[in-house]
C-alpha positions as CSV (number, residue, x, y, z in Angstrom):
1,X,23.7,-6.9,-31.4
2,X,24.8,-5.3,-27.6
3,X,27.2,-2.6,-28.6
4,X,27.5,-1.4,-25.2
5,X,30.1,-4.4,-23.5
6,X,31.3,-2.7,-20.0
7,X,27.1,-3.4,-18.4
8,X,27.7,-4.6,-15.4
9,X,24.8,-6.5,-13.4
10,X,24.8,-4.0,-10.0
11,X,26.5,-0.4,-10.1
12,X,30.1,-1.0,-9.1
13,X,29.9,0.3,-5.2
14,X,27.3,-1.8,-4.5
15,X,27.5,-6.1,-3.7
16,X,25.5,-9.0,-1.9
17,X,26.7,-10.3,0.6
18,X,24.9,-12.4,3.8
19,X,21.8,-10.4,5.6
20,X,21.0,-10.1,9.1
21,X,17.4,-9.5,7.5
22,X,16.6,-11.3,5.1
23,X,18.6,-14.5,3.3
24,X,20.6,-11.8,0.6
25,X,21.1,-8.4,0.7
26,X,22.5,-5.4,-1.2
27,X,25.8,-3.7,0.7
28,X,27.4,-0.4,-0.4
29,X,31.0,-0.9,-0.9
30,X,32.0,2.9,-0.9
31,X,30.3,5.7,0.6
32,X,27.1,6.7,-1.5
33,X,25.5,10.5,-0.8
34,X,22.0,11.1,-0.6
35,X,19.5,10.4,-3.6
36,X,21.6,9.0,-5.2
37,X,19.9,7.4,-8.4
38,X,21.2,3.4,-7.9
39,X,19.5,1.8,-11.0
40,X,16.2,0.1,-12.8
41,X,14.9,-2.7,-10.3
42,X,11.8,-3.4,-12.5
43,X,11.0,-3.6,-16.3
44,X,7.3,-3.7,-16.8
45,X,5.8,-6.5,-18.9
46,X,2.8,-7.9,-18.6
47,X,3.9,-11.2,-19.6
48,X,5.5,-12.1,-16.9
49,X,2.9,-13.2,-14.1
50,X,2.8,-10.3,-11.4
51,X,3.0,-7.9,-14.2
52,X,7.3,-6.6,-13.7
53,X,10.8,-8.6,-14.7
54,X,12.9,-7.8,-12.3
55,X,17.1,-6.7,-12.6
56,X,19.5,-8.4,-9.9
57,X,19.0,-4.8,-8.6
58,X,15.5,-5.4,-7.6
59,X,16.4,-9.2,-6.9
60,X,18.9,-8.7,-4.3
61,X,18.0,-5.2,-2.0
62,X,15.1,-6.4,1.3
63,X,12.4,-4.5,3.2
64,X,12.9,-2.4,5.7
65,X,10.0,-0.8,8.2
66,X,12.3,2.3,8.3
67,X,14.0,2.2,4.5
68,X,17.2,4.8,3.2
69,X,16.1,4.1,0.1
70,X,12.9,4.8,-2.2
71,X,11.5,3.0,-5.2
72,X,10.1,5.2,-7.7
73,X,8.5,4.6,-10.5
74,X,8.7,6.5,-14.2
75,X,7.2,5.9,-17.5
76,X,11.1,6.7,-19.2
77,X,14.6,6.2,-18.5
78,X,16.4,9.3,-20.5
79,X,18.8,6.3,-22.2
80,X,16.0,3.5,-23.0
81,X,13.6,6.1,-23.9
82,X,9.2,4.7,-23.0
83,X,9.6,2.2,-20.9
84,X,8.0,1.4,-17.2
85,X,10.3,1.0,-14.8
86,X,10.8,1.1,-11.0
87,X,13.7,2.4,-10.1
88,X,15.8,3.1,-6.2
89,X,17.1,6.0,-5.1
90,X,18.8,6.7,-1.7
91,X,17.2,8.3,0.8
92,X,20.2,9.7,2.6
93,X,24.1,9.2,2.8
94,X,25.2,5.7,3.4
95,X,28.0,4.1,4.4
96,X,30.4,1.3,3.6
97,X,29.9,-1.9,5.1
98,X,25.7,-0.8,5.0
99,X,22.6,-2.2,3.9
100,X,20.9,-0.7,1.4
101,X,16.8,-1.3,2.3
102,X,13.4,-0.3,0.3
103,X,10.5,-0.3,1.9
104,X,7.9,-2.4,0.2
105,X,4.1,-4.4,-0.3
106,X,5.7,-8.6,0.8
107,X,2.4,-10.3,-1.6
108,X,2.3,-8.2,-4.1
109,X,1.0,-11.1,-6.2
110,X,-1.5,-11.7,-3.3
111,X,-2.8,-7.4,-3.5
112,X,-4.3,-6.7,-7.1
113,X,-3.2,-2.8,-5.1
114,X,0.3,-3.7,-5.2
115,X,2.1,-1.7,-7.7
116,X,0.8,1.7,-5.8
117,X,0.7,1.1,-2.3
118,X,4.6,-0.3,-2.9
119,X,5.1,3.5,-4.6
120,X,2.9,5.1,-1.7
121,X,4.5,3.6,0.7
122,X,7.8,5.0,0.5
């Protein structure tokens, strides 16, 4: 049974709206400080085709060659314990209204080394 019923798919300071980059994107609804951990975007699970289950935060962040966020692969979460996952952390201050972006490998399913490249391109 879920004890915390306050779970939200996105942090309160983010929203999804139309992007000039591609489709929909993540946008700041208030100023965000550099170094802010925005949360988990993907959880490792080998039962999925690309070995990761994408969460709402990971579904809408767009690629950019000069990103304002980075993806970090972790083996553990302080709340969830031992669980391999990917998180997003801001690289610098992000003003209200700005789209959040990450540099990532677009065709990860065609590239067996995508996870390693995803990490080192940050």
